[in-house]
C-alpha positions in Angstrom: 0.0 0.0 0.0 1.4 3.4 -1.0 1.1 5.5 2.1 1.0 9.2 2.0 3.4 10.5 4.7 1.8 14.0 4.6 -1.6 12.8 5.6 -3.1 14.8 8.5 -3.6 12.5 11.4 -6.8 14.4 12.3 -8.4 13.0 9.1 -7.6 9.4 10.1 -8.8 10.0 13.7 -12.0 11.5 12.3 -12.5 8.4 10.3 -12.0 6.3 13.4 -14.5 8.4 15.4 -17.0 7.7 12.6 -16.3 4.0 12.8 -16.8 4.1 16.5 -20.1 5.9 16.1 -21.3 3.2 13.7 -20.2 0.5 16.1 -22.2 2.2 18.9 -25.2 2.2 16.6 -24.9 -1.4 15.8 -24.5 -2.4 19.4 -27.5 -0.3 20.3 -29.5 -2.1 17.7 -28.3 -5.5 19.0 -29.2 -4.5 22.6 -32.7 -3.3 21.5 -33.3 -6.5 19.5 -32.3 -8.6 22.5 -34.8 -6.6 24.7 -37.6 -7.0 22.2 -36.9 -10.8 21.9 -36.8 -11.2 25.7 -40.0 -9.1 26.1 -41.8 -11.5 23.7 -40.7 -14.5 25.8 -41.9 -12.6 29.0 -45.3 -12.0 27.5 -45.7 -15.7 26.5 -44.7 -16.8 30.0 -47.1 -14.3 31.5 -49.9 -15.5 29.3 -49.1 -19.1 30.3 -49.1 -18.4 34.0 -52.4 -16.5 33.9 -54.0 -19.1 31.7 -54.9 -16.6 29.1 -56.6 -18.4 26.2 -57.7 -15.6 24.0 -55.3 -13.7 21.8 -52.1 -14.8 23.5 -48.8 -13.3 22.3 -47.2 -15.0 19.4 -43.5 -15.5 18.8 -43.5 -12.3 16.7 -41.5 -10.4 19.3 -38.8 -13.0 19.2 -38.6 -12.9 15.4 -38.5 -9.1 15.4 -35.9 -9.1 18.1 -33.7 -11.5 16.2 -34.1 -9.5 13.0 -33.1 -6.3 14.9 -30.0 -8.0 16.3 -29.2 -9.2 12.8 -29.5 -5.7 11.5 -27.0 -4.5 14.2 -24.5 -7.2 13.1 -24.8 -6.1 9.5 -24.4 -2.4 10.5 -21.2 -3.3 12.4 -19.8 -5.4 9.6 -20.6 -2.7 7.0 -19.0 0.0 9.1 -15.8 -2.0 9.6 -15.6 -2.7 5.8 -16.3 0.9 4.9 -13.7 2.1 7.4 -11.0 -0.1 5.9 -11.8 1.1 2.4 -11.9 4.8 3.5 -8.7 4.6 5.4 -6.9 3.0 2.5 -8.1 5.7 0.2 -7.1 8.5 2.6 -3.6 7.0 3.1 -3.1 6.9 -0.7 -4.1 10.5 -0.9 -7.2 9.9 -2.9 -10.2 12.2 -2.6 -12.8 11.5 0.0 -16.2 10.5 -1.3 -18.9 11.6 1.1 -22.0 9.5 0.9 -25.2 9.5 2.9 -26.5 6.1 1.9 -25.5 4.3 5.1 -27.0 6.8 7.6 -30.2 7.2 5.5 -30.6 3.5 5.1 -30.2 2.9 8.8 -32.5 5.8 9.6 -35.3 4.6 7.3 -34.9 1.0 8.5 -35.2 1.9 12.1 -38.2 4.2 11.4 -39.9 1.3 9.6 -39.0 -1.1 12.3 -40.4 1.3 14.9 -43.6 1.7 13.0 -44.0 -2.1 12.9 -43.4 -2.3 16.6 -46.0 0.4 17.2 -48.5 -1.6 15.2 -47.8 -4.8 17.0 -48.0 -3.1 20.4 -51.2 -1.2 19.5 -52.7 -4.6 18.4 -51.7 -6.2 21.6 -53.3 -3.5 23.7 -56.8 -4.0 22.2 
């Protein structure tokens, strides 16, 4: 790899801070997914102990929780891959390409996921 000795270390450190922010986002998604999955199990157990026979909770919470954890894993893998690519480009002195695809994709996906959770919770409250 042809490294540029004149690269400003602040640029590399900024790229590292961005990576760490994405890692925090992925970890938060994984933690939230775990909570959603466990809450679904809690609701099933509660229904079993109270002998509720009508409209008991399904395994939807567990499925959604696992899906959110999977999204967190994908976000962390994508962030790591993107960081390696960006760091190599910066070290070679190539121009930085700013893209908003990643943040917008995660924002839209979490908004859609939140809307789905609202619909599920609203249905469970009836």
